[in-house]
C-alpha positions, 0 to 999 in steps of 0.5 A: 942852408937857404932861408931862416938859417942864414939870419941865425948864422949871420952877424946882422943882430945886435948883442948876439953871437952864434957859437955853433951848431948843436944838432943839424938835420937836412933832407932835400930842401927841408932842414932843422937846426939847433944852434948855441947862441948868446944874447947880451952874454946870456947862453941859449939855443935857437931851433929852426925848422924850414920845409918850403914852400908851406913848411908842413911837418912830416914824420921825418920833421918830427923825428928831427924835432925830437932829436934836436930838442933832446940835444939842446937838453943835453948841452947844459948851461942854457937859459932859453930856447927860441922856436924859430922858422921862415917868415913865409905867407902860409905854414901848414900842419900835416901833410894831407896828401900823404894822410889820404894815400895812407888812409885809402891804403888802409881802407882797402887792406881793412876791407880785404881783412874784414872779408877774411874774418880778421879780428877787430884788434887786427883791423885796428892795427892798421891805423898804427901809422896814425897812432904813431904820428900822434905819439911823436906829437905828444912827445914833442909837447912833453920835450918842450914842456920838460925843457921849459922847467929850466929854460924860457921857451919862446916861439916866433910866429913870423909870416902869415897864417899858421894852420893845424900843427904849425900853430900847435908847435908854436903854442907848446912855448911859454911865450909867442912873438907874433908878426902883425900879419900872422894868425893861427887857425885850428883847421882840423874841425873842417877836415875831420880831426881835432888838434892832436898835438896839444893844441887844445891843452895849450890854448886852454892854458894861454887863452881860457876855455871859451876862446879855445872853444871858438878856435878849435870848434869853429876853425876860423882864422884868428889874427894877430891882434886878437891873439894878442888880446886873448893871451896867445900872443905875448908881443906883436911886431909891426911888419910893414912888408908885402908878401912876395907875389909870384911874377909872370915874365914868360918863362916858368923857370924864371918866374920860380927863381924870381919868386924864391929870391923874393921870399928869401929877401923878405924872410931875412927883412922880416926876421930882422924885425921879429927875431930881436923881439924874441931874443929880447923876451928870452933874456929880459927880467921876468917882469918885463915879459909882455902879456895879458893876465887871465882877467884881462883876456878878450873874448872872441865870441859868446858861448851861445854863439859858438854853440849855434855856429858849430851846430849849424855848420856841423850839420851836413844838411846845411850844405845839401845844395853845395856838396862837391862844388868847388869853393871858388864857384860858391865863394859868396855862399860859403862866405855867408855859411862858413865852411863845413864842420865835420860833426864827429870833430865837433862832438869830440871837441864838446866831450873834450872841453867838458872835461876841462877844470881850471882848478884840477887842470892836468895838462899832460893828462889832457894832451894824452885825451886830446891825441886819443880823441884824434886817433879815434877820428882817423878811424871814422870813414868820414875822415876821407870826405874831409881830406878829399874836399880840403885838397880839392878845395870843394865843399865836404859831404859829411853825411857819411 
């Protein structure tokens, strides 16, 4: 296995021993492993998922996550779990191309069934593919949190920006180590969805309602320094390495090979900086775990500013002269306005966040409501506009 598994199974880390595999799954270049390891004699496990080039988490990957976590729970005697992966420039969430293909097919069949007089419940069942994926996301949150009752769960966010599901899976952990070049973006509101795999709930736990509102409703990229100050990250490791760039030597195959080699070497070098901090936090005394208290959290934006921006960017008429145009062509205008937000997503997030109460917060119940809200948005016809615009890098038209 190439990529991050090489470091996990090497002898390059100090006070570290890889005892052997607990679980392995592989499909093409994609893999998920769970290895039994020891750090300073303390037993634990590392779960590593890799799906190059942008590490989307498709349904087979979710199934592997669920089985891998189940096996880790059955192992017994473990004291910690590390969630680890590649230290690459981008980490995506779901596979939007797959979602668009499924949505188009669903809408085509729905139109035929409506014409034939099918009842509403039969039409609703056409979206089982979306509901099933959300159920797996809920189950993943549940398994991680169940393990966290007995193990210290630490996520290592190496590399660059994490979008959607890649951010949500890391947020399921108790503690997060961040690469200084990294960040998180709840990009769902720019597509027509909400974070449906517990992202809102976990951000509420770690960063409070105001920062969660900013991250989820505004869909802006939040960098490592701010994630540390708001309580999302517990520690940030300075990684002074440039991300590899593709070279052009006149031979596309040689260009590809060189880039892959550069990514592999970069992944190892960054991992040698990041993984030791994750392992340290996994085994250190609890009082030595870094992080900010709730009353020390930085605030990313004022409530009134979040409300104003969400209203402006969630109003399709703000972009009336830009619909369908390539983002690169209108870069300066979009930099000024921000990318369009799907109004249905903003409305759903408003409803969710109004339900939040710190004194009576039920995380698992909130995660269920979060997924239910996302399921409804899959059924909103405006979702297609968001998927098409995101994949084509154009300005979305959410007028419906």
